[in-house]
C-alpha positions, 0 to 999 in steps of 0.5 A: 500499499502506498499513500500519495498526498496529492493522489490518495492511496493505492494498493498494488500487488503481483501474483506469480506461479511456476508449474514444473511439467517434468525435469526439462519443461516448466511453464510460468505466468504472472499478474500485477497491477501498477501506479504512477503518480505524475511529478510536480514537474509534469503537473506544472510544466511550463515551456512557452515561446513566442513565434510568428505565424507564417501565414498571418504574420501574428505573434503565437504562443507555442509550448507546454502550458500548465493546466492553470493556463486560461487557454488550457481551461478554455480547451477543456484541459484538466489536472493530470491524474495517476496512471494505472496498469495491469500487466499479464505475462506467460512463458516457458523454459525447456532444457534442450541439452546439457548447456542449453535452456530455451525460454520464451515469454509473452506479456501484455501491459494495459495502461489507463490515463497514460501520462505523455506529451501531446502536440 
């Protein structure tokens, strides 16, 4: 359990299992959850430059704007929320000789409310 002053608490975990089919072959799998809170820098970033529009010749502001910026509010921007994830993996291992082991794994990671830069 983790408690974040800005985003509340979260309970994350992992469960994993391994099944030995025989002396040379095993199956394995795991399921886990994850949580990532945005940093203060991501929540309050502000990098703004003023350039001239090539078509109109007017000054325009470009960059990364904080959610408190009136233009961001007018465009429907909201405060960042935490990312959450569900991770699923499965695989096998096979001993195919005295000194060789073959392993293969597949995985799927679903991320909700991903924090990323747009534009």
